[in-house]
C-alpha positions as CSV (number, residue, x, y, z in Angstrom):
1,X,18.2,90.7,-95.4
2,X,21.6,89.7,-95.0
3,X,23.1,86.5,-94.1
4,X,22.7,85.4,-90.4
5,X,26.3,84.3,-90.1
6,X,28.5,85.3,-93.3
7,X,31.4,83.2,-92.2
8,X,30.0,80.2,-91.1
9,X,30.7,76.8,-93.0
10,X,28.2,75.5,-95.4
11,X,27.6,71.8,-96.0
12,X,26.3,71.3,-99.3
13,X,24.9,67.8,-100.6
14,X,24.8,67.0,-104.3
15,X,27.8,69.4,-104.7
16,X,29.6,67.8,-107.4
17,X,27.3,68.9,-110.3
18,X,24.4,71.3,-111.3
19,X,22.6,73.1,-108.6
20,X,24.6,72.0,-105.8
21,X,27.9,72.9,-107.7
22,X,26.6,76.1,-108.7
23,X,25.5,77.0,-105.1
24,X,28.9,76.1,-104.0
25,X,30.4,78.6,-106.4
26,X,28.1,81.5,-105.4
27,X,28.4,80.7,-101.4
28,X,32.3,80.6,-102.1
29,X,32.1,84.1,-103.6
30,X,30.5,85.3,-100.6
31,X,33.3,83.9,-98.2
32,X,31.7,80.7,-96.9
33,X,34.0,77.8,-95.9
34,X,32.5,74.8,-97.5
35,X,32.2,71.2,-97.0
36,X,31.1,69.4,-100.3
37,X,29.2,66.1,-100.2
38,X,28.6,63.8,-103.0
39,X,29.5,60.4,-104.7
40,X,32.0,61.6,-107.2
41,X,35.2,62.4,-105.4
42,X,37.0,63.4,-108.7
43,X,34.4,65.9,-109.3
44,X,34.3,67.2,-105.9
45,X,38.2,67.7,-105.7
46,X,38.3,69.5,-109.0
47,X,35.6,71.8,-107.7
48,X,37.1,72.3,-104.3
49,X,40.5,73.2,-105.8
50,X,38.8,75.6,-108.2
51,X,36.9,77.4,-105.5
52,X,39.9,77.7,-103.1
53,X,41.9,78.9,-105.9
54,X,39.5,81.4,-107.2
55,X,38.0,82.8,-104.1
56,X,40.4,81.8,-101.1
57,X,38.0,79.9,-99.0
58,X,38.7,76.6,-97.2
59,X,36.9,73.9,-99.0
60,X,36.7,70.2,-97.8
61,X,35.6,67.2,-99.8
62,X,33.4,64.4,-98.0
63,X,32.5,61.6,-100.4
64,X,29.3,60.0,-99.4
65,X,26.4,58.2,-101.0
66,X,23.5,59.4,-99.0
67,X,21.2,56.5,-100.0
68,X,23.6,54.4,-97.7
69,X,22.9,54.5,-94.1
70,X,26.5,54.2,-93.1
71,X,27.7,57.0,-95.5
72,X,24.8,59.1,-94.2
73,X,25.7,58.5,-90.5
74,X,29.4,59.9,-91.2
75,X,27.5,63.2,-92.5
76,X,25.0,63.1,-89.6
77,X,27.7,63.0,-87.0
78,X,29.7,65.7,-88.7
79,X,26.7,68.1,-88.6
80,X,26.0,67.3,-85.0
81,X,29.6,67.6,-83.9
82,X,31.1,70.3,-86.1
83,X,30.3,73.8,-84.6
84,X,31.8,75.6,-87.5
85,X,28.9,74.4,-89.7
86,X,26.0,76.9,-89.6
87,X,24.4,76.2,-92.8
88,X,22.9,73.0,-94.5
89,X,22.0,73.1,-98.2
90,X,20.1,69.9,-99.1
91,X,20.5,69.8,-102.7
92,X,21.2,66.0,-103.4
93,X,18.1,64.4,-105.1
94,X,17.2,62.1,-108.0
95,X,14.2,61.7,-110.2
96,X,12.5,58.7,-111.3
97,X,10.6,59.7,-114.5
98,X,8.7,56.4,-114.8
99,X,4.9,55.8,-114.1
100,X,4.3,54.4,-110.6
101,X,3.2,51.2,-111.8
102,X,6.2,50.7,-114.0
103,X,9.0,51.9,-111.7
104,X,11.3,49.4,-109.9
105,X,10.5,49.4,-106.3
106,X,14.2,49.4,-105.6
107,X,14.8,52.7,-107.5
108,X,11.9,54.2,-106.0
109,X,13.3,53.2,-102.4
110,X,16.5,54.7,-103.5
111,X,14.9,58.2,-104.5
112,X,13.0,58.2,-101.2
113,X,16.2,57.5,-99.3
114,X,17.9,60.3,-101.1
115,X,15.2,63.0,-101.3
116,X,13.3,62.4,-98.0
117,X,15.1,60.3,-95.5
118,X,18.5,61.9,-96.2
119,X,17.4,65.7,-95.6
120,X,15.2,64.6,-92.8
121,X,18.1,62.9,-90.8
122,X,20.7,65.4,-91.8
123,X,18.5,68.1,-90.4
124,X,17.5,66.4,-87.3
125,X,21.2,65.7,-86.8
126,X,22.2,69.6,-87.0
127,X,19.1,71.2,-85.7
128,X,19.6,70.9,-81.8
129,X,23.0,72.4,-82.0
130,X,21.7,75.4,-84.0
131,X,18.9,75.8,-81.8
132,X,21.2,76.0,-78.8
133,X,23.4,78.7,-80.4
134,X,20.4,80.5,-81.6
135,X,21.2,81.0,-85.4
136,X,21.7,79.1,-88.6
137,X,20.4,78.4,-92.2
138,X,18.9,75.6,-93.8
139,X,18.0,75.4,-97.4
140,X,16.1,72.4,-99.0
141,X,15.9,72.2,-102.9
142,X,12.4,71.0,-103.7
143,X,10.5,71.5,-107.1
144,X,7.6,73.2,-108.5
145,X,6.2,69.5,-108.9
146,X,5.4,69.8,-105.3
147,X,2.4,72.0,-106.3
148,X,2.0,70.2,-109.7
149,X,2.4,66.6,-109.5
150,X,0.5,66.0,-112.8
151,X,3.4,67.5,-114.7
152,X,5.9,64.6,-114.1
153,X,5.3,60.8,-113.8
154,X,5.9,58.8,-111.0
155,X,6.6,59.6,-107.3
156,X,9.1,62.1,-107.5
157,X,6.7,65.0,-107.3
158,X,5.5,63.4,-104.0
159,X,9.0,63.4,-102.5
160,X,9.4,67.1,-103.2
161,X,6.0,67.7,-101.8
162,X,7.5,66.2,-98.4
163,X,10.4,68.6,-98.6
164,X,8.2,71.6,-99.1
165,X,5.9,70.7,-96.1
166,X,8.8,69.6,-94.0
167,X,10.3,73.1,-94.6
168,X,7.1,74.9,-93.6
169,X,6.8,72.9,-90.5
170,X,10.4,73.5,-89.6
171,X,10.0,77.3,-90.2
172,X,7.0,77.2,-87.9
173,X,9.1,75.4,-85.1
174,X,12.4,77.1,-85.4
175,X,12.0,80.3,-87.3
176,X,11.4,82.3,-84.3
177,X,14.4,80.9,-82.6
178,X,17.0,82.1,-85.0
179,X,17.1,79.8,-87.7
180,X,16.6,80.7,-91.2
181,X,14.8,78.1,-93.6
182,X,13.9,78.2,-97.1
183,X,12.4,75.8,-99.6
184,X,13.4,76.4,-103.3
185,X,10.9,75.2,-105.9
186,X,12.8,75.2,-109.2
187,X,11.0,74.5,-112.4
188,X,12.8,72.7,-115.2
189,X,16.4,73.5,-114.9
190,X,19.2,72.5,-117.1
191,X,21.2,70.1,-115.2
192,X,22.6,66.4,-115.6
193,X,19.3,65.0,-114.0
194,X,17.9,64.5,-117.5
195,X,20.6,61.9,-118.2
196,X,19.3,60.0,-115.3
197,X,15.5,60.2,-116.2
198,X,15.9,59.2,-119.8
199,X,14.4,62.6,-120.9
200,X,16.0,65.3,-122.8
201,X,15.5,69.2,-122.7
202,X,15.5,69.2,-126.4
203,X,12.0,67.9,-126.4
204,X,10.7,70.6,-124.0
205,X,9.9,74.1,-125.1
206,X,12.9,76.3,-124.4
207,X,10.7,79.0,-122.8
208,X,10.2,76.7,-119.9
209,X,13.8,75.6,-119.3
210,X,16.1,77.9,-116.9
211,X,19.7,77.7,-116.8
212,X,21.2,76.6,-113.5
213,X,23.0,79.7,-113.0
214,X,20.0,82.0,-113.1
215,X,17.9,79.5,-110.9
216,X,20.5,79.6,-108.1
217,X,21.2,83.5,-108.2
218,X,17.3,83.9,-108.1
219,X,17.1,81.5,-105.0
220,X,19.9,83.2,-103.3
221,X,18.2,86.7,-103.9
222,X,14.9,85.1,-102.4
223,X,17.0,84.0,-99.4
224,X,18.4,87.6,-99.0
225,X,14.8,88.9,-99.1
226,X,13.7,86.7,-96.3
227,X,11.5,84.3,-98.2
228,X,10.6,80.9,-96.7
229,X,9.4,79.6,-100.2
230,X,11.2,80.8,-103.4
231,X,9.9,79.8,-106.8
232,X,12.4,81.4,-109.3
233,X,10.3,81.6,-112.3
234,X,7.1,82.9,-110.7
235,X,6.6,86.4,-111.9
236,X,4.2,87.6,-109.3
237,X,4.8,86.5,-105.7
238,X,1.2,87.5,-104.9
239,X,0.1,84.3,-106.8
240,X,1.9,82.1,-104.2
241,X,0.5,84.5,-101.3
242,X,-3.1,83.8,-102.7
243,X,-2.4,80.1,-102.9
244,X,-1.3,80.1,-99.2
245,X,-4.5,81.9,-98.3
246,X,-6.8,79.7,-100.0
247,X,-5.1,76.7,-98.3
248,X,-5.5,78.4,-95.0
249,X,-9.2,79.1,-95.3
250,X,-9.7,75.2,-95.5
251,X,-8.2,74.9,-92.2
252,X,-11.2,75.5,-90.0
253,X,-13.2,72.7,-91.7
254,X,-10.5,70.1,-92.1
255,X,-11.2,68.4,-88.7
256,X,-14.7,68.7,-87.1
257,X,-16.8,66.6,-84.9
258,X,-19.2,65.4,-87.8
259,X,-19.0,64.5,-91.3
260,X,-20.0,66.8,-94.3
261,X,-23.6,66.6,-95.2
262,X,-22.9,65.3,-98.7
263,X,-21.6,62.2,-97.2
264,X,-24.7,61.5,-95.3
265,X,-27.4,59.1,-96.7
266,X,-30.7,60.5,-97.0
267,X,-33.0,58.7,-94.6
268,X,-36.8,58.7,-95.3
269,X,-39.0,60.6,-92.5
270,X,-41.1,57.5,-92.1
271,X,-38.3,54.9,-91.7
């Protein structure tokens, strides 16, 4: 499946490093004009200059801290008003690798603002315009922890579970109206996020760590193949299909007019 609108401008959050910067490189190769959003203006400028020099695409820098409402509002307005923007790639995110009982509430709130509130508001600002024109693409970078919260301490996996379920709901609502959506669920990826969680990839088996270039290339291949959910390291996509089928088999019993028998107390017949 080809891209719905090859020359649409792509707005990428978290674009200064790691996954976001790698997406910027790949999409610039495909000829997309770019708007790069992140907090580090120097890195954004350096990346924008390189992409313009190497690929000849228009690249704009937009410095913003998406945990701050005023900065976020500027990006929302741009997404709502700029009709050249046809893609939104929500790559900005932060991890809190601390047990829930030990995490700072302020840090947890910042993570929720960046991982949940920001993509929700940015999509909400852009979606009515995309629906009106009948085409567009939204990619959300989630995590395999959306499916396996046991693998990492704290609420980070919960924030990525929200993003996965939000993407699935968005696909149900807008997929038949020309809007392409994709949730990407990377496993452990070699990026600077390790520096912010206090962890180090040297303590993890190398066989479980994917290089960021390979991860992004796989995610874009999944997009081209029409996947709504892409797990770059999953060898057999039928495993995902079986997971979805098992979840869907629960649906008829999730809301009924009486409680399951195992929750009812045994009442003696002579009572």
